[in-house]
C-alpha positions as a LaTeX table, in Angstrom:
\begin{tabular}{lrrr}
\hline
Residue & $x$ (\AA) & $y$ (\AA) & $z$ (\AA) \\
\hline
Met1 & 8.41 & 18.88 & 30.44 \\
His2 & 5.29 & 17.60 & 28.95 \\
Ala3 & 2.13 & 19.74 & 29.12 \\
Asn4 & $-0.61$ & 18.72 & 31.35 \\
Pro5 & $-4.06$ & 17.94 & 29.33 \\
Ala6 & $-6.01$ & 19.24 & 32.47 \\
Asp7 & $-4.19$ & 22.75 & 32.15 \\
Pro8 & $-6.21$ & 25.69 & 30.53 \\
Pro9 & $-5.19$ & 26.53 & 27.03 \\
Gly10 & $-2.39$ & 28.93 & 26.54 \\
Pro11 & 1.03 & 29.35 & 25.25 \\
Arg12 & 3.54 & 26.71 & 26.22 \\
Leu13 & 7.11 & 27.90 & 26.67 \\
Gly14 & 8.71 & 24.65 & 27.43 \\
Ser15 & 8.49 & 24.92 & 30.99 \\
Glu16 & 6.14 & 24.47 & 33.79 \\
Trp17 & 7.02 & 28.10 & 34.83 \\
Pro18 & 6.30 & 30.38 & 32.17 \\
Ile19 & 8.65 & 33.24 & 32.77 \\
Arg20 & 10.55 & 35.02 & 30.03 \\
Pro21 & 13.23 & 37.90 & 30.44 \\
Ala22 & 11.09 & 41.39 & 30.27 \\
Ala23 & 12.96 & 42.15 & 27.07 \\
Ala24 & 11.92 & 38.83 & 25.24 \\
Arg25 & 9.03 & 40.48 & 23.78 \\
Ser26 & 6.94 & 43.59 & 23.58 \\
Ala27 & 3.29 & 42.15 & 23.41 \\
Ala28 & 1.42 & 40.01 & 25.95 \\
Leu29 & 1.38 & 36.43 & 25.28 \\
Gly30 & $-1.98$ & 35.55 & 25.79 \\
Pro31 & $-5.47$ & 35.88 & 27.66 \\
Leu32 & $-5.21$ & 36.80 & 31.12 \\
Arg33 & $-6.89$ & 33.94 & 32.88 \\
Pro34 & $-4.96$ & 31.22 & 31.30 \\
Ala35 & $-1.86$ & 33.23 & 32.48 \\
Leu36 & $-2.96$ & 33.10 & 35.82 \\
Leu37 & $-4.25$ & 29.47 & 36.22 \\
Ala38 & $-1.57$ & 27.49 & 34.46 \\
Arg39 & 0.56 & 24.94 & 36.27 \\
Gly40 & 3.61 & 27.20 & 37.00 \\
Pro41 & 1.68 & 29.99 & 38.27 \\
Arg42 & $-0.08$ & 27.46 & 40.64 \\
Arg43 & 3.23 & 26.36 & 41.95 \\
Trp44 & 4.06 & 30.05 & 42.81 \\
Tyr45 & 0.90 & 30.36 & 44.45 \\
Leu46 & 1.72 & 27.45 & 46.63 \\
Gly47 & 5.10 & 28.69 & 47.71 \\
Ala48 & 4.07 & 32.27 & 47.91 \\
Thr49 & 1.01 & 31.38 & 50.31 \\
Ile50 & 3.73 & 29.80 & 52.51 \\
Ala51 & 5.52 & 33.23 & 52.42 \\
Leu52 & 2.47 & 35.31 & 53.36 \\
Leu53 & 2.74 & 33.85 & 57.10 \\
Trp54 & 5.23 & 36.58 & 57.70 \\
Leu55 & 2.34 & 39.25 & 57.19 \\
Leu56 & 0.93 & 37.98 & 60.34 \\
Ser57 & 3.14 & 40.39 & 62.05 \\
Pro58 & 2.39 & 43.81 & 60.51 \\
Ala59 & $-1.41$ & 42.38 & 60.61 \\
Gln60 & $-1.15$ & 42.61 & 64.48 \\
Ala61 & 0.73 & 45.65 & 64.57 \\
Ala62 & $-2.03$ & 47.35 & 62.37 \\
Val63 & $-4.95$ & 45.78 & 64.81 \\
Ala64 & $-2.93$ & 47.03 & 67.68 \\
Ala65 & $-2.76$ & 50.53 & 66.44 \\
Ala66 & $-6.31$ & 50.74 & 65.08 \\
Asn67 & $-8.68$ & 53.08 & 66.85 \\
Gly68 & $-11.84$ & 50.62 & 67.03 \\
Pro69 & $-13.03$ & 47.66 & 65.72 \\
Leu70 & $-14.10$ & 49.16 & 62.16 \\
Ser71 & $-10.45$ & 50.36 & 61.74 \\
Ala72 & $-8.90$ & 46.94 & 62.96 \\
Val73 & $-11.18$ & 44.90 & 60.23 \\
Leu74 & $-10.18$ & 47.61 & 57.62 \\
Ala75 & $-6.47$ & 47.32 & 58.57 \\
Val76 & $-6.65$ & 43.35 & 58.15 \\
Ala77 & $-8.53$ & 43.85 & 54.78 \\
Leu78 & $-5.79$ & 45.72 & 53.57 \\
Val79 & $-3.22$ & 43.30 & 54.59 \\
Val80 & $-5.38$ & 40.59 & 52.90 \\
Val81 & $-5.54$ & 42.69 & 49.76 \\
Phe82 & $-1.84$ & 43.23 & 49.65 \\
Gly83 & $-1.22$ & 39.65 & 49.96 \\
Ala84 & $-3.84$ & 38.69 & 47.15 \\
Ala85 & $-1.82$ & 41.34 & 45.07 \\
Phe86 & 1.32 & 39.82 & 46.01 \\
Leu87 & 0.19 & 36.52 & 44.87 \\
Val88 & $-1.08$ & 37.52 & 41.61 \\
Ala89 & 1.73 & 40.03 & 40.75 \\
Pro90 & 4.46 & 37.87 & 39.24 \\
Pro91 & 2.22 & 35.55 & 37.03 \\
Leu92 & 0.53 & 38.70 & 35.88 \\
Ala93 & 3.85 & 40.43 & 35.15 \\
Trp94 & 5.08 & 37.35 & 33.08 \\
Trp95 & 2.63 & 38.04 & 30.77 \\
Leu96 & 3.47 & 41.58 & 30.27 \\
Pro97 & 6.13 & 43.26 & 28.46 \\
Leu98 & 8.84 & 45.54 & 30.51 \\
Arg99 & 6.45 & 48.61 & 31.07 \\
Gly100 & 3.86 & 46.41 & 32.35 \\
Arg101 & 5.82 & 44.63 & 34.70 \\
Leu102 & 7.29 & 47.96 & 36.01 \\
Leu103 & 3.70 & 49.03 & 36.60 \\
Val104 & 2.75 & 45.92 & 38.48 \\
Cys105 & 5.51 & 46.27 & 40.83 \\
Ala106 & 4.92 & 49.77 & 41.39 \\
Ala107 & 1.29 & 49.21 & 41.97 \\
Leu108 & 2.19 & 46.59 & 44.52 \\
Phe109 & 4.85 & 48.92 & 46.26 \\
Ala110 & 1.97 & 51.84 & 46.37 \\
Leu111 & $-0.34$ & 49.44 & 47.87 \\
Thr112 & 1.67 & 48.99 & 51.10 \\
Phe113 & 1.18 & 52.83 & 51.84 \\
Ala114 & $-2.47$ & 52.19 & 52.34 \\
Leu115 & $-1.39$ & 50.66 & 55.66 \\
Phe116 & 0.60 & 53.80 & 56.61 \\
Pro117 & $-2.03$ & 55.35 & 58.71 \\
Trp118 & $-1.91$ & 52.36 & 61.24 \\
Leu119 & 2.05 & 51.19 & 60.64 \\
Gly120 & 3.78 & 54.20 & 59.80 \\
Trp121 & 7.12 & 53.62 & 58.33 \\
Asp122 & 7.10 & 50.22 & 59.72 \\
Ile123 & 5.47 & 49.47 & 56.12 \\
Ala124 & 8.83 & 48.96 & 54.96 \\
Ser125 & 8.55 & 45.47 & 56.44 \\
Met126 & 6.24 & 44.65 & 53.75 \\
Trp127 & 8.79 & 45.71 & 51.05 \\
Thr128 & 10.38 & 42.47 & 51.03 \\
Tyr129 & 7.41 & 41.06 & 49.29 \\
Val130 & 7.59 & 43.89 & 46.70 \\
Gly131 & 11.61 & 42.92 & 46.11 \\
Val132 & 10.55 & 39.37 & 45.71 \\
Ala133 & 7.93 & 40.42 & 43.10 \\
Val134 & 10.60 & 42.42 & 41.35 \\
Gly135 & 12.92 & 39.46 & 41.31 \\
Met136 & 10.50 & 37.32 & 39.83 \\
Cys137 & 10.15 & 39.60 & 36.91 \\
Ala138 & 12.98 & 38.95 & 35.23 \\
Phe139 & 14.13 & 42.36 & 34.57 \\
Pro140 & 17.37 & 43.14 & 33.17 \\
Trp141 & 20.20 & 42.61 & 35.60 \\
Arg142 & 21.07 & 46.32 & 35.97 \\
Leu143 & 17.39 & 47.33 & 36.43 \\
Thr144 & 17.01 & 44.48 & 38.98 \\
Trp145 & 19.85 & 45.69 & 41.08 \\
Val146 & 18.64 & 49.04 & 40.78 \\
Leu147 & 15.22 & 48.38 & 42.04 \\
Ile148 & 16.21 & 46.18 & 44.79 \\
Val149 & 19.10 & 47.97 & 46.20 \\
Gly150 & 16.78 & 51.03 & 45.85 \\
Leu151 & 14.14 & 49.08 & 48.23 \\
Gly152 & 17.01 & 48.27 & 50.62 \\
Leu153 & 18.00 & 51.85 & 51.08 \\
Leu154 & 14.26 & 52.95 & 51.30 \\
Gly155 & 14.00 & 50.72 & 54.08 \\
Leu156 & 17.20 & 51.86 & 55.69 \\
Ala157 & 16.03 & 55.82 & 55.51 \\
Ser158 & 12.35 & 54.81 & 57.01 \\
Ala159 & 14.15 & 52.94 & 60.01 \\
Ala160 & 16.09 & 56.07 & 60.55 \\
Leu161 & 13.11 & 58.05 & 60.53 \\
Val162 & 11.35 & 56.07 & 63.08 \\
Asn163 & 13.92 & 55.24 & 65.35 \\
Gly164 & 17.11 & 57.32 & 64.38 \\
Trp165 & 20.07 & 55.62 & 63.33 \\
Ser166 & 21.51 & 52.38 & 65.05 \\
Glu167 & 23.14 & 49.07 & 64.10 \\
Asp168 & 20.02 & 47.27 & 64.19 \\
Asp169 & 18.47 & 49.36 & 61.57 \\
Ile170 & 20.59 & 47.28 & 58.75 \\
Trp171 & 18.71 & 44.08 & 59.29 \\
Leu172 & 15.65 & 45.07 & 57.49 \\
Pro173 & 17.30 & 46.39 & 54.44 \\
Ala174 & 19.45 & 43.24 & 54.62 \\
Ile175 & 16.73 & 41.01 & 54.60 \\
Ile176 & 14.84 & 42.94 & 51.64 \\
Val177 & 17.93 & 42.97 & 49.36 \\
Ser178 & 19.21 & 39.33 & 50.09 \\
Val179 & 15.88 & 37.75 & 49.66 \\
Ser180 & 14.84 & 39.81 & 46.78 \\
Leu181 & 18.36 & 38.85 & 44.95 \\
Met182 & 17.93 & 35.28 & 45.93 \\
Met183 & 14.47 & 35.25 & 44.22 \\
Ala184 & 15.63 & 37.24 & 41.18 \\
Ala185 & 18.34 & 34.49 & 40.52 \\
Phe186 & 15.87 & 31.84 & 40.80 \\
Gly187 & 13.44 & 33.70 & 38.35 \\
Arg188 & 16.18 & 34.56 & 36.30 \\
Ala189 & 17.41 & 31.13 & 35.62 \\
Leu190 & 13.89 & 29.77 & 34.88 \\
Ala191 & 13.62 & 32.68 & 32.33 \\
Thr192 & 16.73 & 31.58 & 30.61 \\
Met193 & 15.98 & 28.03 & 30.63 \\
Asn194 & 12.65 & 28.95 & 28.92 \\
Glu195 & 14.65 & 30.89 & 26.46 \\
Leu196 & 16.81 & 28.21 & 25.68 \\
Arg197 & 13.98 & 25.81 & 25.26 \\
Ala198 & 12.30 & 28.45 & 22.93 \\
Thr199 & 15.45 & 28.74 & 21.04 \\
Gln200 & 15.57 & 24.99 & 20.74 \\
Ala201 & 12.08 & 24.73 & 19.48 \\
Glu202 & 12.85 & 27.22 & 16.67 \\
Leu203 & 15.92 & 25.55 & 15.70 \\
Glu204 & 14.11 & 22.02 & 15.55 \\
Ala205 & 11.51 & 23.87 & 13.41 \\
Met206 & 13.96 & 25.26 & 11.13 \\
Ala207 & 15.93 & 21.82 & 10.78 \\
Ala208 & 12.66 & 20.07 & 10.14 \\
Glu209 & 11.75 & 22.74 & 7.08 \\
Arg210 & 15.26 & 22.15 & 5.76 \\
Glu211 & 14.72 & 18.46 & 6.00 \\
Arg212 & 11.42 & 18.88 & 4.07 \\
Gly213 & 13.21 & 20.98 & 1.44 \\
Arg214 & 15.90 & 18.62 & 1.03 \\
Val215 & 13.53 & 15.48 & 0.50 \\
Ala216 & 11.29 & 17.76 & $-1.86$ \\
Arg217 & 14.36 & 18.89 & $-3.73$ \\
Asp218 & 15.76 & 15.35 & $-4.14$ \\
Ile219 & 12.50 & 13.55 & $-4.81$ \\
His220 & 11.80 & 16.38 & $-7.68$ \\
Asp221 & 15.69 & 15.70 & $-9.09$ \\
Ile222 & 15.31 & 11.90 & $-9.06$ \\
Leu223 & 11.58 & 11.58 & $-10.61$ \\
Gly224 & 12.55 & 14.32 & $-12.96$ \\
His225 & 15.61 & 12.67 & $-14.36$ \\
Ser226 & 14.22 & 9.05 & $-14.08$ \\
Leu227 & 10.86 & 9.85 & $-15.71$ \\
Thr228 & 12.37 & 11.88 & $-18.56$ \\
Val229 & 14.45 & 8.88 & $-19.33$ \\
Ile230 & 11.58 & 6.56 & $-19.05$ \\
Thr231 & 9.54 & 8.70 & $-21.31$ \\
Val232 & 12.20 & 8.60 & $-24.06$ \\
Lys233 & 12.82 & 4.84 & $-23.83$ \\
Ser234 & 8.90 & 4.37 & $-23.92$ \\
Glu235 & 8.80 & 6.55 & $-27.07$ \\
Leu236 & 11.87 & 4.61 & $-28.57$ \\
Ala237 & 10.40 & 1.17 & $-27.71$ \\
Gly238 & 6.84 & 2.21 & $-29.16$ \\
Arg239 & 8.71 & 3.08 & $-32.73$ \\
Leu240 & 10.76 & 0.04 & $-32.67$ \\
Val241 & 7.97 & $-2.59$ & $-31.61$ \\
Asp242 & 7.06 & $-3.51$ & $-35.45$ \\
Val243 & 10.74 & $-2.61$ & $-36.74$ \\
Asp244 & 12.75 & $-4.27$ & $-34.02$ \\
Pro245 & 10.93 & $-6.26$ & $-31.53$ \\
Ser246 & 14.07 & $-7.56$ & $-29.63$ \\
Arg247 & 15.41 & $-4.05$ & $-29.42$ \\
Ala248 & 12.05 & $-2.82$ & $-28.34$ \\
Arg249 & 11.72 & $-5.52$ & $-25.67$ \\
Ala250 & 15.10 & $-4.58$ & $-24.59$ \\
Glu251 & 14.41 & $-0.82$ & $-24.05$ \\
Ile252 & 11.14 & $-1.93$ & $-22.11$ \\
Gly253 & 13.34 & $-4.07$ & $-19.77$ \\
Glu254 & 15.30 & $-0.92$ & $-19.20$ \\
Val255 & 12.30 & 1.23 & $-18.60$ \\
Glu256 & 11.41 & $-1.22$ & $-15.87$ \\
Gln257 & 14.95 & $-1.33$ & $-14.29$ \\
Leu258 & 14.79 & 2.44 & $-14.50$ \\
Ala259 & 11.57 & 2.44 & $-12.70$ \\
Arg260 & 12.39 & 0.03 & $-9.97$ \\
Gly261 & 15.49 & 2.10 & $-9.64$ \\
Ala262 & 13.68 & 5.34 & $-9.24$ \\
Leu263 & 11.43 & 3.85 & $-6.56$ \\
Ala264 & 14.27 & 2.76 & $-4.32$ \\
Asp265 & 16.05 & 6.23 & $-4.93$ \\
Val266 & 12.59 & 7.86 & $-3.68$ \\
Arg267 & 12.77 & 5.29 & $-0.62$ \\
Ala268 & 16.17 & 6.14 & 0.09 \\
Thr269 & 15.67 & 9.92 & $-0.29$ \\
Val270 & 12.75 & 9.82 & 2.24 \\
Ala271 & 15.05 & 7.64 & 4.66 \\
Gly272 & 17.87 & 10.18 & 4.27 \\
Phe273 & 20.66 & 7.84 & 3.47 \\
Arg274 & 20.64 & 8.10 & $-0.51$ \\
Gly275 & 23.96 & 8.89 & $-2.21$ \\
Val276 & 24.58 & 10.25 & $-5.44$ \\
Thr277 & 28.11 & 10.09 & $-7.24$ \\
Val278 & 29.31 & 11.78 & $-10.53$ \\
Ser279 & 30.50 & 8.76 & $-12.02$ \\
Gly280 & 27.22 & 7.13 & $-11.46$ \\
Glu281 & 25.45 & 9.88 & $-12.71$ \\
Leu282 & 27.60 & 9.97 & $-16.03$ \\
Ala283 & 26.82 & 6.28 & $-16.75$ \\
Ala284 & 23.16 & 7.40 & $-16.21$ \\
Ala285 & 23.61 & 10.33 & $-18.58$ \\
Arg286 & 25.27 & 8.08 & $-21.38$ \\
Ser287 & 22.24 & 5.70 & $-21.45$ \\
Ala288 & 19.81 & 8.64 & $-21.40$ \\
Leu289 & 21.40 & 10.62 & $-24.22$ \\
Glu290 & 21.71 & 7.63 & $-26.33$ \\
Ala291 & 17.98 & 6.80 & $-25.90$ \\
Ala292 & 17.13 & 10.40 & $-26.67$ \\
Gly293 & 19.50 & 10.30 & $-29.95$ \\
Ile294 & 21.71 & 12.88 & $-28.85$ \\
Ala295 & 25.51 & 12.49 & $-29.21$ \\
Ala296 & 27.35 & 12.34 & $-25.85$ \\
Glu297 & 30.71 & 13.79 & $-25.07$ \\
Leu298 & 31.39 & 12.57 & $-21.92$ \\
Pro299 & 34.56 & 12.37 & $-19.90$ \\
Ser300 & 36.26 & 8.97 & $-19.43$ \\
Ser301 & 37.31 & 9.23 & $-15.97$ \\
Thr302 & 36.09 & 11.03 & $-12.75$ \\
Asp303 & 39.58 & 11.01 & $-11.01$ \\
Val304 & 39.96 & 14.76 & $-11.53$ \\
Val305 & 37.38 & 15.58 & $-8.97$ \\
Pro306 & 38.08 & 15.61 & $-5.55$ \\
Ala307 & 35.93 & 12.97 & $-3.45$ \\
Asp308 & 34.40 & 15.66 & $-1.40$ \\
Arg309 & 32.82 & 17.15 & $-4.61$ \\
Arg310 & 31.88 & 14.14 & $-6.45$ \\
Glu311 & 28.01 & 14.38 & $-4.77$ \\
Leu312 & 27.77 & 17.78 & $-5.78$ \\
Phe313 & 28.84 & 17.17 & $-9.21$ \\
Gly314 & 26.79 & 14.37 & $-9.62$ \\
Trp315 & 23.74 & 16.45 & $-8.96$ \\
Val316 & 24.77 & 19.27 & $-11.49$ \\
Val317 & 25.15 & 16.36 & $-14.22$ \\
Arg318 & 22.02 & 14.76 & $-13.42$ \\
Glu319 & 20.16 & 18.06 & $-13.65$ \\
Gly320 & 22.02 & 19.32 & $-16.54$ \\
Val321 & 21.54 & 16.13 & $-18.77$ \\
Thr322 & 17.92 & 15.95 & $-17.91$ \\
Asn323 & 17.43 & 19.36 & $-19.06$ \\
Val324 & 19.28 & 18.58 & $-22.47$ \\
Val325 & 17.04 & 15.45 & $-22.74$ \\
Arg326 & 13.83 & 17.36 & $-21.99$ \\
His327 & 14.05 & 20.71 & $-23.36$ \\
Ser328 & 16.93 & 21.28 & $-25.81$ \\
Gly329 & 16.12 & 19.65 & $-29.17$ \\
Ala330 & 19.86 & 19.20 & $-29.33$ \\
Ala331 & 21.96 & 16.73 & $-31.22$ \\
Arg332 & 25.05 & 16.93 & $-29.28$ \\
Cys333 & 25.69 & 17.33 & $-25.48$ \\
Arg334 & 29.08 & 17.93 & $-23.70$ \\
Val335 & 30.14 & 17.28 & $-20.37$ \\
Arg336 & 33.34 & 18.54 & $-18.84$ \\
Leu337 & 34.87 & 17.88 & $-15.39$ \\
Gly338 & 37.64 & 19.92 & $-13.59$ \\
Ala339 & 38.75 & 19.87 & $-10.19$ \\
Arg340 & 36.58 & 22.79 & $-8.98$ \\
Glu341 & 34.00 & 23.22 & $-12.26$ \\
Val342 & 31.58 & 21.18 & $-13.99$ \\
Glu343 & 30.04 & 22.36 & $-17.46$ \\
Ile344 & 27.16 & 20.83 & $-19.51$ \\
Ala345 & 26.77 & 22.22 & $-22.90$ \\
Asp346 & 24.63 & 21.42 & $-26.04$ \\
Asp347 & 23.79 & 22.69 & $-29.31$ \\
Gly348 & 20.27 & 23.16 & $-29.30$ \\
Val349 & 17.72 & 26.08 & $-28.75$ \\
Gly350 & 19.65 & 27.83 & $-26.13$ \\
Pro351 & 18.54 & 29.28 & $-23.20$ \\
Thr352 & 14.76 & 30.06 & $-22.37$ \\
Ser353 & 13.12 & 31.81 & $-19.50$ \\
Gly354 & 11.23 & 28.88 & $-18.50$ \\
Ala355 & 14.32 & 26.72 & $-18.17$ \\
Ala356 & 16.36 & 29.35 & $-16.22$ \\
Ala357 & 13.44 & 29.51 & $-13.65$ \\
Ser358 & 12.55 & 25.69 & $-13.59$ \\
Thr359 & 12.49 & 24.32 & $-9.90$ \\
Gly360 & 15.09 & 21.66 & $-10.91$ \\
Leu361 & 17.64 & 24.67 & $-11.62$ \\
Ser362 & 16.36 & 26.69 & $-8.35$ \\
Gly363 & 17.09 & 23.40 & $-6.29$ \\
Leu364 & 20.47 & 23.01 & $-7.84$ \\
Arg365 & 21.57 & 26.55 & $-7.12$ \\
Glu366 & 20.44 & 26.11 & $-3.65$ \\
Arg367 & 22.78 & 23.04 & $-3.18$ \\
Val368 & 25.68 & 25.06 & $-4.96$ \\
Glu369 & 25.40 & 28.08 & $-3.16$ \\
Ala370 & 25.21 & 25.93 & 0.11 \\
Ala371 & 28.36 & 24.38 & $-0.69$ \\
Gly372 & 30.13 & 27.89 & $-1.31$ \\
Gly373 & 29.91 & 27.72 & $-5.05$ \\
Arg374 & 28.33 & 29.60 & $-8.06$ \\
Leu375 & 26.00 & 28.34 & $-10.79$ \\
Ser376 & 25.68 & 30.09 & $-14.08$ \\
Ile377 & 23.65 & 29.46 & $-17.32$ \\
Gly378 & 23.66 & 31.07 & $-20.58$ \\
Arg379 & 24.60 & 30.18 & $-24.14$ \\
Ser380 & 27.23 & 27.53 & $-24.69$ \\
Asp381 & 30.02 & 27.64 & $-27.01$ \\
Leu382 & 28.24 & 24.99 & $-28.73$ \\
Gly383 & 25.39 & 27.29 & $-29.60$ \\
Gly384 & 22.70 & 26.12 & $-27.13$ \\
Phe385 & 22.31 & 25.86 & $-23.67$ \\
Gly386 & 25.06 & 25.96 & $-20.90$ \\
Leu387 & 25.26 & 25.11 & $-17.43$ \\
Arg388 & 28.28 & 25.62 & $-15.71$ \\
Val389 & 29.04 & 25.29 & $-11.66$ \\
Thr390 & 32.41 & 26.60 & $-10.06$ \\
Leu391 & 33.55 & 26.08 & $-6.68$ \\
\hline
\end{tabular}
């Protein structure tokens, strides 16, 4: 449900009835005034006010039992106070933890005894309101049953004290228990709905966070690789512009194509439908390594890689070759593919603390671990840096 802009500021729990199970939190949700004036409490006040019509009977009985006008006025005032307390009790309890809710119900129950001088044990007729308040507090079910059935048994005992035992005495306890349990089921349903909505909101926030992480990781990987190759090819074109103008123009043309491709990849990544394949990354790796003057030993086929692993292996090749071009100072780079593993090795300077902790490798590790694999880095058998992913 949508929040009403006219409502006082306060916590939004996904429902106009801000009921949560008593065990859902250990602290109050917010300021008291918004707790009592939000839309859900206002709807409670409307229904509860209609229920207060049943207080006319104990009010009339108290007036009839009064010793004089002052006593009658005091009795009516106490009934009014009890009615107001009943109205406020559930909304107040919704913003309190378990212990606070129990105190609210206990105070409402104790308030009925203020009319004991006028009504005696007939105050039991007011315990239905206490039971309704208990039901709307969304206590754990076992505690709810104990409190409500306990109220019913007290009502039965009070009737027996006043009139002695008779079959008619069972009606009041039956009303207390049935009405209270019905309201408990209603309140519990609303509380469960709010819990589900709160959980849904948390899941949506987690999904949004994961999506932001995916976009950030993909953009880093895309731009890191593309800008590295663009830099290498631009430097090569700068060296060739006087020596071999036609080759320099060709390199500049490839730089333009790489830039356009990177832009398209970024757009596709943001839109969420960009695909990476190991064959495509091997082709890009050959071009990047050639431009950097690094001898490339690449597999001639990717048939050995299962279809469901080709995207992940493509990311591994992309990040591994980017690190070779950017950091290794190598003269040779080798890529090996298997059904369950991929390895990139070079003969350059070897592992460094900066490379091991790079953003690209951290993002790649997340991808690999999410797929149930393991990423390892270290010195390769060629003498330089080695990157290996095993599934």
